[in-house]
C-alpha positions in Angstrom: -13.0 -31.2 -7.5 -10.5 -31.3 -10.4 -8.0 -28.5 -10.6 -9.3 -27.2 -13.9 -12.9 -26.9 -12.5 -11.6 -25.5 -9.2 -9.8 -22.7 -11.1 -12.9 -21.7 -13.0 -15.0 -21.7 -9.8 -12.3 -19.7 -8.0 -12.2 -17.0 -10.7 -16.0 -17.0 -11.1 -16.4 -16.2 -7.4 -13.5 -13.7 -6.9 -13.7 -11.5 -9.9 -17.4 -10.5 -9.8 -17.3 -10.0 -6.1 -14.4 -7.7 -5.9 -15.3 -5.9 -9.1 -18.8 -5.2 -7.7 -17.5 -4.0 -4.4 -14.9 -1.8 -6.1 -17.5 -0.2 -8.3 -19.7 0.5 -5.3 -16.9 2.4 -3.6 -17.6 5.2 -6.1 -21.3 5.4 -5.4 -23.0 8.8 -5.0 -24.5 7.8 -1.7 -22.0 8.2 1.2 -23.7 5.4 3.1 -23.3 2.9 0.2 -19.8 4.1 -0.5 -18.7 3.7 3.2 -20.3 0.2 3.4 -18.7 -1.0 0.2 -15.3 0.3 1.4 -15.9 -1.8 4.6 -16.8 -4.7 2.3 -13.6 -4.3 0.3 -11.6 -4.1 3.6 -13.3 -7.3 4.9 -12.7 -9.1 1.7 -9.0 -8.2 1.6 -8.5 -9.2 5.3 -10.5 -12.5 5.1 -8.9 -13.4 1.8 -5.4 -12.9 3.2 -6.3 -14.9 6.4 -7.6 -17.8 4.3 -4.5 -17.8 2.2 -2.4 -17.6 5.3 -4.2 -20.7 6.8 -3.5 -22.6 3.6 0.2 -21.6 3.8 0.3 -23.0 7.4 -1.6 -26.2 6.6 0.0 -29.6 6.6 0.6 -29.4 2.9 3.5 -27.1 2.4 2.9 -24.5 -0.3 6.1 -22.5 -1.2 5.8 -18.7 -1.0 5.0 -17.3 -4.4 5.3 -13.7 -5.6 1.5 -13.3 -6.0 1.2 -14.0 -2.3 2.8 -10.6 -1.6 -0.1 -9.0 -3.3 -2.6 -11.0 -1.3 -1.0 -10.4 2.1 -0.2 -6.8 1.2 -3.9 -6.3 0.2 -4.9 -7.7 3.6 -2.6 -5.3 5.4 -3.9 -2.4 3.4 -7.5 -3.5 4.2 -6.7 -3.7 7.9 -5.0 -0.3 8.0 -7.9 1.3 6.0 -10.5 -0.3 8.3 -8.7 0.8 11.5 -8.1 4.3 10.1 -11.7 4.8 8.8 -13.1 3.5 12.1 -10.9 5.9 14.0 -12.0 8.8 11.8 -15.6 7.9 12.2 -15.3 8.0 16.0 -13.5 11.4 15.9 -16.1 12.8 13.5 -19.0 11.6 15.6 -17.5 13.1 18.8 -17.1 16.5 16.9 -20.7 16.5 15.9 -22.1 16.0 19.4 -23.7 19.1 20.8 -21.8 20.5 23.9 
C-alpha cells in the first residue's frame, strides 16, 4: 500500500475509534462507562504493544518524540486497568453479605 494511502487509512481507523471510546467514557450508564474505560485501556495497551513490535522489527525505526506519547499512553492504560480491576475486587468483597 502506498504511504499516502496508508496514512489516510491509519487516521481513518484511529481517530473515530478512540473518539467514540472516549465519548462513551462519559455515558450516564455506569456499565457502559466502565466497559468503554476498559476499551480505552485495551486500545492504549495494544496500540503501544504494536508500536513496540514495529520498533523491534528488522527494519530499524529511530525513536521519535511522538512515541513517548504512545508508550506513555500504554503505561497509563495498563495502570488504570490494574487499578480499576483492583478496586472492583475490593468493592465486590465489601458488598458480600457476612
